[in-house]
C-alpha positions in Angstrom: -19.2 -16.3 -9.5 -16.7 -18.5 -11.5 -17.1 -16.4 -14.6 -16.6 -13.2 -12.6 -13.5 -14.7 -11.0 -12.0 -15.5 -14.5 -12.7 -12.0 -15.8 -11.2 -10.3 -12.8 -8.2 -12.6 -12.9 -7.6 -11.8 -16.6 -7.8 -8.1 -15.9 -5.3 -8.5 -13.0 -3.0 -10.5 -15.2 -3.0 -7.9 -17.9 -2.3 -5.1 -15.4 0.6 -7.2 -14.0 2.1 -7.6 -17.5 1.8 -3.8 -18.1 3.5 -3.1 -14.7 6.3 -5.6 -15.6 6.9 -3.7 -18.9 7.0 -0.4 -17.1 9.3 -1.8 -14.4 11.7 -3.1 -17.1 11.7 0.2 -19.0 12.8 2.0 -15.9 16.3 0.8 -16.7 16.3 2.3 -20.1 14.4 5.5 -19.4 17.1 6.6 -17.0 19.7 6.9 -19.7 22.5 4.7 -21.0 22.7 1.9 -18.5 26.1 0.7 -19.8 27.5 4.2 -19.2 26.1 4.2 -15.7 27.6 0.8 -14.9 31.0 1.5 -16.5 31.3 4.8 -14.7 31.8 8.4 -15.8 35.5 7.9 -16.6 35.1 4.8 -18.7 36.2 4.7 -22.3 34.1 3.8 -25.2 35.6 0.3 -25.3 34.8 -0.2 -21.7 31.2 0.8 -22.3 30.9 -1.6 -25.2 32.3 -4.4 -23.1 29.9 -3.7 -20.3 27.0 -3.6 -22.8 27.9 -7.0 -24.1 28.5 -8.5 -20.6 25.1 -7.5 -19.4 23.3 -8.3 -22.7 22.4 -4.7 -23.3 23.3 -4.9 -26.9 20.3 -7.2 -27.6 16.9 -6.0 -28.8 14.7 -4.6 -26.0 12.1 -7.3 -26.7 14.6 -10.1 -26.2 15.9 -8.4 -23.0 12.4 -8.1 -21.6 11.6 -11.7 -22.4 14.7 -12.9 -20.6 14.1 -10.6 -17.6 10.4 -11.5 -17.3 11.1 -15.2 -17.5 13.6 -15.0 -14.7 11.4 -12.7 -12.6 8.6 -15.2 -12.7 11.0 -17.7 -11.0 12.1 -15.1 -8.5 15.4 -14.2 -10.2 15.7 -10.4 -10.5 19.4 -10.4 -11.2 22.2 -9.1 -9.0 22.4 -5.8 -7.2 24.9 -3.4 -8.8 25.8 -2.0 -5.5 25.6 -4.9 -3.0 26.8 -7.5 -5.5 24.1 -10.0 -4.2 21.0 -11.5 -5.6 18.1 -9.0 -5.5 15.3 -11.2 -4.3 16.9 -12.4 -1.0 17.7 -8.7 -0.2 14.1 -7.7 -0.6 12.8 -10.7 1.3 15.1 -9.8 4.2 13.5 -6.3 4.4 9.9 -7.4 3.8 8.9 -8.2 7.5 9.5 -4.6 8.5 7.2 -3.3 5.7 4.5 -5.9 6.3 4.6 -5.1 10.1 4.3 -1.4 9.3 1.4 -1.8 6.8 -0.6 -4.2 9.0 -0.1 -2.0 12.1 -1.2 1.1 10.2 -4.3 -0.7 8.8 -5.4 -2.0 12.3 -4.9 1.4 13.9 -6.9 3.1 11.1 -9.8 0.7 11.6 -9.8 1.0 15.4 -10.0 4.8 15.2 -12.1 5.4 12.1 -14.9 2.8 12.7 -16.0 4.2 16.1 -15.7 7.8 14.8 -17.8 6.9 11.8 -20.5 5.2 14.0 -20.8 8.1 16.3 -20.9 10.6 13.4 -23.7 8.6 11.9 -25.6 8.5 15.2 -25.2 12.2 15.7 -25.3 13.8 12.2 -24.4 17.5 12.1 -23.2 17.4 15.7 -19.8 18.5 16.9 -18.5 14.9 16.7 -19.7 14.6 13.2 -18.0 17.8 12.2 -14.8 16.7 14.0 -14.8 13.4 12.1 -15.3 15.2 8.8 -12.5 17.7 9.7 -10.2 14.8 10.4 -11.2 13.2 7.1 -10.5 16.4 5.2 -7.1 17.0 6.8 -6.2 13.4 6.3 -6.7 13.7 2.6 -5.2 17.1 2.2 -2.0 16.8 4.2 0.9 15.0 2.6 1.9 11.9 4.6 5.6 12.9 4.7 4.7 16.3 6.2 2.5 14.8 8.8 5.4 12.4 9.7 7.8 15.3 10.1 5.3 17.0 12.4 5.2 13.9 14.6 9.0 13.7 14.6 9.2 17.4 15.8 6.5 16.9 18.5 7.1 13.4 19.9 10.6 12.8 18.9 12.5 16.1 19.3 10.4 18.2 21.7 8.8 15.7 24.0 11.4 12.9 23.4 8.8 10.2 23.9 9.6 8.1 20.8 12.7 7.4 18.8 13.0 9.6 15.7 14.4 7.1 13.3 15.9 3.6 12.9 14.6 0.0 13.2 14.2 -1.7 16.6 11.4 -2.4 19.0 7.8 -1.5 18.8 8.6 2.1 19.7 10.2 2.6 16.3 6.9 1.7 14.6 4.6 4.0 16.5 5.0 7.3 14.5 5.4 5.6 11.1 2.2 3.5 11.8 0.3 6.6 12.9 1.4 8.5 9.8 0.3 5.7 7.5 -3.0 5.1 9.4 -3.9 8.8 9.2 -3.7 8.5 5.4 -6.2 5.6 5.4 -8.6 6.8 8.1 -10.7 9.2 5.9 -11.8 6.4 3.5 -12.8 4.1 6.4 -14.5 6.9 8.3 -16.6 8.2 5.4 -17.6 4.6 4.4 -18.6 3.7 7.9 -20.6 6.9 8.4 -22.4 6.6 5.1 -23.1 2.9 5.6 -24.4 3.3 9.1 -26.7 6.2 8.1 -28.1 4.2 5.2 -28.7 1.1 7.3 -30.2 3.0 10.3 -32.8 4.5 8.0 -33.8 1.1 6.5 -37.1 -0.7 7.2 -35.7 -3.7 9.1 -34.0 -1.4 11.6 -37.3 0.4 12.3 -38.9 -3.0 12.7 -36.3 -4.1 15.2 -36.8 -1.0 17.2 -40.6 -1.4 17.1 -40.2 -4.8 18.5 -38.6 -3.3 21.6 -35.0 -4.5 21.0 -32.3 -2.7 23.0 -30.6 0.1 21.2 -27.1 -1.5 21.6 -28.5 -4.8 20.1 -30.0 -2.9 17.2 -26.8 -1.0 16.6 -24.2 -3.7 16.8 -26.1 -6.9 15.9 -28.2 -5.6 13.1 -26.9 -2.2 11.8 -23.1 -2.4 12.2 -22.8 -6.0 10.9 -24.4 -4.9 7.5 -22.8 -1.4 7.4 -19.2 -2.6 7.6 -19.4 -5.3 5.0 -18.0 -3.0 2.2 -15.3 -2.0 4.7 -13.8 -5.5 4.8 -13.1 -5.4 1.1 -11.9 -1.8 1.1 -9.4 -2.7 3.9 -7.6 -5.0 1.5 -7.1 -2.2 -1.0 -6.0 0.2 1.7 -3.4 -2.4 2.8 -2.0 -2.2 -0.7 -1.9 1.6 -0.5 -0.2 1.3 2.9 2.5 -1.0 1.5 3.1 1.3 -1.5 3.1 4.4 0.7 5.7 2.9 3.0 8.4 3.9 0.5 8.0 7.5 1.5 7.3 6.9 5.2 10.2 4.5 5.7 12.5 7.0 4.1 11.3 9.7 6.5 11.7 7.6 9.6 14.8 5.6 8.3 12.8 2.4 8.9 14.8 -0.3 7.1 12.1 -2.0 5.2 11.5 -2.4 1.5 10.5 1.2 1.1 13.8 2.4 2.6 15.6 -0.1 0.4 13.9 1.4 -2.6 15.0 4.9 -1.6 18.6 3.7 -1.1 18.6 2.0 -4.4 17.4 5.0 -6.3 20.0 7.2 -4.7 22.8 4.9 -5.7 21.4 4.0 -9.1 20.9 0.3 -8.2 18.4 -0.3 -11.0 17.8 -4.1 -10.6 16.7 -3.5 -7.0 14.4 -0.6 -8.0 12.9 -2.7 -10.8 12.2 -5.6 -8.4 10.7 -3.5 -5.7 8.3 -1.7 -8.1 7.2 -5.0 -9.7 6.7 -6.8 -6.4 4.8 -4.0 -4.6 2.7 -3.5 -7.7 1.8 -7.2 -8.0 1.1 -7.4 -4.3 -1.4 -4.5 -4.7 -2.9 -6.2 -7.8 -3.5 -9.3 -5.8 -5.0 -7.4 -2.9 -7.3 -5.5 -5.3 -8.4 -8.8 -6.9 -9.1 -10.2 -3.5 -11.2 -7.2 -2.6 -13.2 -7.5 -5.9 -13.9 -11.2 -5.2 -14.8 -10.5 -1.6 -17.2 -7.7 -2.7 -18.8 -10.1 -5.2 -19.2 -12.8 -2.6 -20.7 -10.4 0.0 -22.9 -8.6 -2.6 -24.1 -10.9 -5.4 -25.6 -7.9 -7.2 -22.2 -6.9 -8.6 -21.4 -10.3 -10.1 -21.1 -10.5 -13.8 -22.8 -13.5 -15.4 
């Protein structure tokens, strides 16, 4: 297990370094940063002065080393637009994004697990076809489009929920449902497949032959083993939810990290965009590593000696 942990940690570290390089290059792939900072009416002398002031005249390798060393310490520079340190700005918005991601994950689990269980108990029935239909639509429909449909129905036509903004729990309902619908297909299919496999196993037939109640066999013996992989997948889906919040928060004007990223892109605030990309990517890497280790702990067969 320790060797497996070291190998997976090394892979995670290499991925994090790659992501940091891509995040850093976002500044330079967008064009002449000095020109953007100086403004469209700036003279050549002004551009040269800005380039020296921000250290943009140094080699890219030196610039990356300086930026990465500061980023490790939580120093992502200063926002071009807000004129404030980047990291406190992101930290101030993170509770909204975390609340949205966790709410969406819990909602997806609460809906998809029962549907997956019923679909496994009644294969090829109408409930099984309904679950598969929901799964197909959840994968095929873009999340922003589903969010707009919810806004039109529950926000504009029925006026049950607020359309946009950040406030009480009502403001999180439609964004959470939108994100949850994106995660439900994976949970539902995994639960259904796991339950069908476990219900056909020998120890379940033995439990039934002993005269155990159906509910005891289902929940105490079958479900407990069928949802083990789901625990690890939930960590990965949480990372997807946090990353997908960039689009959802922009659709619902929910002032989290995702909405901050959209604002920063629109006003060319590159240090904030850099930091958001790096932080969300590293958070996803950590969650993926946790999922891998949890899988290895729950199923020793996948450990690498």
